N, C-alpha and C positions, 0 to 999 in steps of 0.2 A: 649266792652271788656276792662278790666282793664289793664292799662299800667304797665310795669315792675317796674318803680320807685314808682307808686302808690301802687302796690302790696307790695313791700318791705317796704314801709312806714307803711302799715297796718299790715304786717306780717314780722317783722324784723328778720334777722338771729339771732338765739338764742345763737349760739356758736362761733360767729366771734371773741369774746374776746380772744379765744385761738390762738393767733397769731403764736405760735410755730408750730401749726398744719396747720393753714390756709395759712401761707406764703409758705409752701411746696406744698400745693395743687394748688396754683396760678402759679407754675412753669411748671409742666409737661404737655405737650400737650397730648391729647387723642390719644392713639396708633393707633386706627382705621383710623384716619385722616392722621397720619404720613405714614401709609402704602399706602395711596393714594397720597402721595406727595402734600398734601394741605399746602400751605405756611401760616404761622402764624395761625395755627389752634386753635380751641377751647381748652381751658385748662380744667383740671379736675374740678377746682372751678367754672369756667364758666358753665360747664355742670350741676353742682349741683344747681346753682342759676337758671338756665333755667328750670330744672325739677321742682323746687319748684313753679315757676310761672305757669307752665303748670298745675300742680296739683290744684293750687288755682282757675284757670279758669275752671277746670272741676268739681269743688265741687258739683254743682247741678246735673250735668250729672251722676256723680258717687253716688249720693244720700248720701253724707257725711254730718254728723252733724258738727257743729262748732268745737266740741271737737275732733271728728275724724280727721278733717282737720289739726288741730294744731299738733296732734300726727303724722299724715302723713308727714307734713312739717319738723318736728324734725327728723324723720327717714330718709327722703330724704337728709337733711343737712349732716348727718354723714355717709351715706351708702358707700361712697367711701374714707373715711378717711384712711383706711389701705394703700392706694396708696401713702400717704405722706412718707411712709417708704419703701414700696416694689414695687412701681411703678404701672403703669396701664397695667397689663398683660392681654392679650386677648386669650381666648380659643374659637374657632368658633363652635366646636361640631363634626367636621368630622375628627379630628386628630386621629392618632393611639394611642391606650391606653388612650382615652379621659377621662374615668372615673378616672384613676390614676392621670392624669394631673389636673382635677378638684379638687380631694381630696387634692392634694398637695397645690394647689393655696388656697383653703379654709383654710387649716391649717396654711399657711404662713400669710394669711390676719388676721385670728383670733389672732395669736401670735402678730402681729403688732398692732392690736387694743388693746389688753391687755396692751402692753407696753405704748401706747399712753394714755390710760385711767387711768393708775396707777398714773399718775402725775397731773391729772385734778380734780378740785373741783367737777365738775359734772360727773366725771368718772363713777360711778356706774349706773347712769341713761343712759348715752350714751352707756355704754357697754350693758345694757339690750336692748336698741333699736337695736343695731347691732346684737346681738345674735338672736333676732326675725327676723331681716332682713335676716341673713344668713340662717336660717332655712326655711323661706318663707312659713310658714303655716297658719298665721292668716290674716285677711282682710287687715290690714294696710300694712303688709309685702308684700303681693302678689301685692297690688296696687303699692307700691314703685318700685318693680322689673318691673312691666309692663310699668309704666309711664316713667321710666328712659330709657327703651329700645325704647319706642315710640319717646322720645325726640331725640334720635340718628337718627331715621328714618327721622324726620323733618329736622334735621341738614344736613343729607345726601342730601335731596331734595334741600336745600338751596345751598350747595356746588356744586351740579351737575348742577343746573340752572345757578349759577353765574360764575363758573369756567369751565363749559362744561366737567365735569368729567363723561362722559357717562358710565353707568353701576354701578356707586357708589350706588345709591338708590336700584337698583335690588339686589345687594349683601347684603345690610343691611336688606332689607325685607326678603330675603331668610333665613338668619340666625336668624331672629326675629319673623317671623310670628307665629311659634309654641309656642312662649314664651308670646304672648299677647292673652289672651283669654276672657277678659272682652268684651262684645258685643260693647259697646260704643267705647272703645279704638281700637278694631278691625276696626270699621268703620272709625275712624280717621286716622288709618294707610292707609286704602284703598283710602280715600279722598286725603291724601298727595301724594300718588303714582299717582293717576289720574291727579292731578294738574301738576305733573312733565311731564306726557305723553302729556298733553294738550300743555304745554309750548314748548315742543320739536316739536310737530306738527305745532304749529304757527310759531315757528322759521324756520322750514324746508320749510313751505309754503311761508313765507316772503322771505326767501333766494332764493327759486326757482323763485319767481316773479321778484326779482331784477336781477337775472341772465338773465332771459328771456328779461327783459327790456334793459339791457346792450347789449345783442346780437342784439336786434332790432335796437338800436341806432347806433351800430357799422356797421350794414349792410347798413343803410340809411344815414349815415353821409356824 
């Protein structure tokens, strides 16, 4: 499996030269992690870079040509750019008037993207990528949406295991499972969840064993 640094050397970020945008994406933590009181959580920009690496590793599994991969990487790189202006708003899907909330969020983010792209040399190309992503109708756009959701599940597993945030992964899977429909990506989500369950089982078993041992030692000391 290719390492992150090797991947970014082979597939460098195309738009990192636009520091006026990139610097803003490096600041805001992802809202989902803040809601779970994660200390020093992943930023929007870190999320973008992680999703790109994941997409690169899945190239063969997703049966992508090299040209399709490059297009996918470009779309992933800019998919969260509006958050540089409007922040990382989260709509779970079970809110009251969810359709109105989503329409409002989509309109705000489109307006933000137009503002950003108007000042950039590659603005027209970046805007075309974003419009495709927002509509989510073609192969590259649907894969971008699914892979970025899957990365959040993997991150949830990481945080739950390392910080003992029980229930974090279950929540993310609950709100994500219906948005990931590519068979391979569905399997990856299930594998991530099963690894979490296995780790908790092992942790519980080891903990129980240690407690039993301590009780025995206390009795016979």
